[in-house]
Each structure stands twice: as structure tokens, then as C-alpha cells.
N, C-alpha and C positions, 0 to 999 in steps of 0.2 A: 716703825721705820720701814720705809718701802725699799725695793730692790735697788733703785738707782741711788737713793740716799745712802744705803749701805756701802755701795762699790766706792761712792765718792767719799765717804767718811774714811774707809780703809786707806784709800790712796792719799787723802788729805793728811792722815797720821802714817805715813808710809813706814817709818821705822820707829814709831813711837810705842815704847813698851810700859809707859806709866798710864794710870787711869783705867777705865773700865769699858767693857763692850757688852751690850745686852744680846740676848740670843738672836734676835732677828738680824742684827748687823753682822754676827758670826755666820749664821747659816745662809743668808742672802749672798754674803760674800764667797762662801764655799760654793754655792751653786754657780756664781760667776766664774770661779776657778775651774769647775767642771766643763762648762761650757767652752771656756777658752781653751782647755786642753784638748777637747774634742775637736774643735776648729783647727787648732794649730797642728795636730796629728793628721788631720784630713788633708791640709794645704801641703804639709810636708811629704805625705805619700804622693800626692798628685805631682809635685815637681821633684820628686825622688831626692829629697835632701832633708836630714834630720835637724839642720841648724835653726829653722824657725822655732820649732817646739822647744829646743834647748835654750835659745835665747829668751823666749817668753817665760819659760819656767824659771829661769834665773832672776828675770825682772819682777816676778811676783813672789819670790820666795820671802824676802824681808816683811812685806805687808802681810803675808800669810802667817808667818811666825808671830808678828806683832799682835795681830787680831786674835790669835790663840791665846796668848799671855794675857790681854786684856780681858778676854772671856773668862779666863780662870780667876783674874783679880776680882771679876763681877760676883763670883761666887764665893769669894773670900779666901781664896786660895793664893799661894804664892806662885809666880810665873815658873819657878823651878819645877813645878809639877808637870810642866810641859814634857820633860824627858821621861816621865812614868810610862809613856806611850811605847817607849822603846822595849819595855819588858813584853815578851811574847804573850799573846792572847789576853792575859789578866791586865795588863797595862792598857790595852787598846780598849777593853770593857769599861775599865774605870774612867779613862779619858773621855769615852763617849757619854757616860753617865754625868760627869762633870759638865761637858759642854751642853747638855741638855737641861741642867739645873737651872731654875729661875734666879734672877738677880737677888742678891742679898739685899734685905730692906734696908733703907736709909743709907747713911754715909758710913762707909767703912774704912779700913786703912789706906785703901788705893783710891779713894775718891767718893764723890757723890753718886747715888743711883742714878744710871744714865736714863731711866724711865721717867723719874720725878725731877731730876736736876737737883740743885743745891738751893738752900735757903740760908739767911743769915743766922738763923737759930742752929741748923745743921752744921754750919761752918763753925760756930762757936762751940758746939758740942764736940766736934771733930778736934778742934784746936785744944779743948779742955782734956781730952783723952790722952793717956800716955802713948808715946810712939811705940809701936811693936812691929818688927819687920815681919813677923808672921811666917818666918822661915825657919823650919826645923833643920837647920843646915847639916847637922851630922847625919841625920836620917836620910834626907833627900841626897846627900853625898853618896851614901852607901847604895841607895836604890839606883842613882844615876850610874854609879860605877858598874854595878852588876848588869844594868841595861845595856850600857855601852859593850861590855864583854860579850854578852849575849848576842848583841846586834852584830858585832864583828865575826863572831862564830858563825852565825846564820848566814852573813854575807859571804863568808869564806866557802861555807858549805854550798851556797847557790852558785858561786862562781865555778867551783870544782865540778859540780853536778851538770851545769848547763853550758859550761865553757864560754863564758862571757868575753874571754880575752883570746879566743880561737880566731882563725881567719874568717873575715866577715862572709866569705862564700859558705861557711857552714853554720851560720847563726840562723836561729828562727826570726823571721822578720816581725812578728807580732800578730795578735789576733785581729788588729783592725784591718788587716789586709782581707780578712774573710768577709768583712762588710763592704768595703769599697772596691775589691778586685785586686788581684796581685800586682806588684810592681814588676818591672822587667828582671830586677835581680832575683826575685822569688821565682819567677817563671823560668830562669835560667836553670834552676834546680832539675827541672824535668828534662832539660837537655843534657845537663851533666850527668844525671842518672843514665840516660842512654849511652853516653861515652864511657861510664863506668862499668857498663855490662860488657862493652866490646873489650875494654882493658881486662876484666877479670877473665873472659873467655881466652884472651891470648896469653895471659899468666899461666892458666891451667894447661894450654897446649904447650907452652914452654916447659912446664913440669914434665909432660909426657916425652918430650924430645930429649930431657936430660935426666930422666928417672934412673938410669943406670950409671950415673955420675953423681959426684958430690954436689954438682951445681943445682940440682933439683931443690936442694934445701934453700938456697938463695931465692929461687923462683916461687918457692912455697911461701915465703915470707912476704913477697910481693903480692902474691895471690890473697894472703891473709889481710894485708893492708888495703887492697881494693874492696875485699868483702866488707871490712869494717866501714870504709867510706860509703859503700852502698847501702849498708844497713842504716847508717846515720841520715843518708839522704832520704830514704825512703820513709823512715820514721819521721822525719821533718816534714815530708810532703803530706802525710796523713794527719799530722797536726795542723798544717796550714790549711789543707783542703779536706776537712773530716767528712764532707757530704759527698765527695767525688767517688763514684762507684769505679771509675777507671783507675784511681789511684790505690783503692782497696784491692782491685784485681791484680794490679801490680805488686802489692804487697803479698798477697797470697801466692802468686807465682814464685816470688822471690823466696818465701820461706819453704816452698815445696821444692825449689832448687837447693836450698841448703841441706835439706834431708839427703837429697841424692849426692851431694858433694861430700856429705860424711862418709858415705859408702866408699866414694873415690879415695877419701883420706886414708881410711883403714886399709885399703888395697895397697896404698903406697907404704905403709908400715910393714907390709908383709913382703917386701922386696919383689913386687909383681913386676913383670917385664913390660916394655913399652908397648908391645902388641896387645897384651891383655887390657892395659890402661887405655889404649886408643879404642878397643872394641867397647869398654865400659863408656868412654865418652861418647861414642857414635850412638850407642843404644840408650843412653840415660840423660847425659849431660848436654849433649848438642840438642835434642829436643826440648829440654828444660830452658836452654838459652834462647831458642825460638819462640817458646811461650812468653818469656820474659821480655824479649824485644817487641813482640806483637803488643803486649800490654803496656809497654812503655811508649810505644808508638800511638796507642789509642789515648793514653794520658796526654800525650803532646798535642794530638789534634783536638782534644777536648778542652785543655787549658791554655794552649799556646797559640790558638787560632786568630787572636785579635791582631789587628794591623799595627797597633803601637808596639807590640813586641816583635812582630815578624819584620818590621821595617827598621828595627833598632840595630845598631853596629853589634850589640851584645849577641843578638840572635844569629848574626852572620858569623861571628866568631866561635860561638857554640857549635854551629853547623860544621865549620871547618874542623873544629877539634873532633867532631863525631865522625867525619869522613876519614880523618887521618887514623883514628883508632880502628875504624872499621877495615881500612886497608891493612893495617898492622895485623889484626885478627885473622884476616884471609891469608895473609903471608905466613902466618904461623900455621894455619891449616895446610898450606902448600908444603911446609916443611915436615910435617908428620904423617901426611896420608900417603899410603903406598899405591894408591890406584891412580894412574897417570890421567885417566880421563876426568876423575874428580880433581886432582891436582891442577888440571888446566881450567877447569870450571871456576876453581877458587882464584886462579890467576887472572882470568877475565874479571871476576868481581873485584879484585884488588885494583885492576886498572881502571874500573868504573869509579871506584871510590876516589882515586888519584884524580880523575876528571872532575868529580864533584868537589874535591879540595880546591883544585885550580878555579874552578867557577866561584867558589866563595871567596878566595883570596883576592880576586879582582873586584870585589864589592866592598872592601873596607881598607882602612889605614893607607889613604892615597899619599899621605906625607911620609910613609915608610915604604914605598914601592921599591926601592933599591934592596932593602934588607929582605923584603917579601920575595922578590925576584931571585935573589941569591940563594935563599934556602929552598925555595921550589926548584931552582935549576938543579941544586945538589941533590935533592931527593929524586928528581926524575932520572938523573944520570945513574944513581946507585941503584934505583929500582929497575932501570932497563938492564944494567949488569946482572942483577940478581935473577930476573926472568930469564936471561939468556943463557946463564951458566948453571941455573939450579938443577936442570935434568941431568947434569953430570954427577950430581951428588946423590949419595944414598938418602932415601928418606929417614927422617928422624934426627938423631944428633948431628951428622955430617951437615945436613942442609940448615940445621940451626945455627951451628956454628959459622957456617958461610953467611947467614943473615947477619949474625953479629958483626963479623968482619966487613961485610959489604955495605950494609944501609942502616944498622940499628942506630948509629950515631946521628945520621941525617934526620931519622925519624924523631929522635929524642930532641934534637935542636929545634926542629920545627914545633914540636909540642911545647917545649919551653917558651918559645917565641909566642905561640898563641895563649899559653897560661899568662904570661907577663901582660898581654894585651886585655885579656879578660880581667885580671886582677885590677888593672887600671880602671876598668868600668865600676869598680866597687870603692875606689878611693874618693 
């Protein structure tokens, strides 16, 4: 049987579970399914939607199961043996052996040999034979029950370990992207990593500002959450881009930072003063953050330089989020530093980030201009008030409290707005 004949036969017997199928019919149709899957995944990736591959998979599900059952019939086995493959390892090995076994000679319980066809003599012989179901029902039921239980257990373990039902922004998009190039959603991870670095830095600065109050514990929890998100993002990037030297460098810089952050954490447990914590930050953590930011920028330039991504709305949203988080980080530095010259420099950097945010906001969501302008105006107003009045506050806790009262709500509102627009790109 040729390739085209096998495909035609399987679709002609779309949901036919009776009869027999020879090896060539089964394996040629299996090859067809592999080719179809490869093509559908490629098209889904290019148009950035999974529905094509999902629809095609559902369309070929019945003929795929049917030809499996007929192939088992051809070896003299009941179609119920199909479920043996659910048994881990051993079930797959047995199924593979059965699928590779040659046809049972002559006519069996399930029909004539597909290689030789049927003859009047064979039909007479078949009719003369006592009918036997060939189904060791009790044994097969036990095996199938065990297989289903094991399959459910393994699926549950896979779901928990890989987070299949988590936010799509945190899921691995699959190895096929390694071959065809990453989608915009995958490249967003690099941008998201850059923003997470800024957020983690701001959280640590908030800890320094509040270390002599109970509020530092709340900020510590936030910093732990950001560190976890950053770890997941970087691990995913190394999985999707295993050959990228820039991603590997970013991973090395991040885990080097973690070692220094552990020293910072031990200092917190020893009731260290804010001045001592800030000195540790300046000498150890700040350079580590700069190294991480540089590595993240290099990864961005290496992976996200394509026009398809940089011209996308998702890229503009990610850049807006990055500028917003950079502005917040610089304002946190203004809160904790006691050097007015340094404070002024961070103030200027925060203003530059605000300008970058404004530039990005003008490039997307034209249908939501009213909401964008409203949030941007509120952020400008509170930012101006903070910069004008901050010099009257003592560095550290006083400035941090003033930041919370003056503009933290506007920063969070803008970030929530951007996150909603980014999530919409993944729906």
C-alpha cells in the first residue's frame, strides 16, 4: 500500500473500528499525521494563534484511533489493547511491538487478511469457526483502570510542576520556536525581565527605607515575589534560547546577584540600620543590578532586534512598562540617598524615564487615548509635587512615606493599566 492509498483508506474509514489494517497503512498514516502536525504548528506560530493546530488535531483524532484499533485487529488482538499504551514505559514498548508485528495469516476473528484479501474458502472457514470476542474483558479492564489512574497521576504531576494553568505570560511557548524563531509573546519575556529587574531594585530600596519599622517585612515579601518571577523568567529564557550566550550571561549575573542578596538578607535579620544597609546596597547590590541590566540589555539587542517585534504594539507596551518601573526605581533611590548631588542625578534620571514613558504612550492604544491621557496627567502632577517637595523631607523613611502619599497610587494605576493592555495581547 502506497502513502496516498494509506491516507485515503484511513479517511475513507474515518471512524470504522471494525476490520483490519496492515502495517503499511498504519505507518504511512502515522507519517502523514507527523507531517500535518509539523505544518500546522508552523502556521500557528507564524500567525501567532494555536487554533489551527488544535482544530486539525481534533479532525484527525478519530481516524488515528480507528487505524490503531484496526492494526491491533490485524495482529489478532482486541482493540481494547489500545489502552495498554497508557501504562508508563512498558505499555508504550508493548504497543510499539504490536504495531510493528506482521499481519496474522489468513482470516481471523476481525476479518480477512488485508494483504491477501478474502476468498470463498476463507469466508466459509471463518463462518464455520465459533465466534469469539477475543476480549479478555476482566484482565483488560484491570489493566485499563490501572493505566487511567497512572495517566491521571502523571498528568496532575505535569500540571503542578510546569504550571499549565498559570498566566500565559509565564508559560513556555514550546521548542518549535527554537527552530522557526520566537513569537512576539516569547520575545516579550526579555522585555518583562528588564522590567522585573527594575521592580526588584525598587523593592530592595523600599526595604532600606523602612528597615527600622515593621513595614520592611511587607516590602520583603514583595521583593521575594519579584525574585521568584525573575527566576522563572530567566529559567524559561534559557529553555527557549539554549544557544544564546547573552541569555546565559544574564543567568550568570542573576545568580551572582542572588548570592549578594543573601548577605543583604542576613544583615536585615541582625537589626542593621538603614545607613549600613544602604552602604551594603551601594557597594554590592547596586553594581550587581547594573551588571544584570547590562546583560538584559544585551539579550534584548540580540533577540528582539527584529522589526516584527519592535514594530508590534506588545513591544511598545513593554517599553512603556520598563520606563515606568525605571522611573519608580530612581524615585526610590531619591528616597534613600543622603547625598543631595546624587539625589538630584536620580531625579533627572526619573524625569528622563517619564519622558520615555510619554513617548511610548503616544504610540499605542489610539482608541484608549482618553484613559491614557488621564493616567499620564495624574502621574505628571504627582511626580512634579514629589520632586518639588522631596528636598524638605529627611532621606529614608520620611521621603518614602511622602512617596507613598504623593504618587505611589498613580504609579500603580498606570502599571495596572499597562498590564491589562499587555495581557490582552496574550488572549
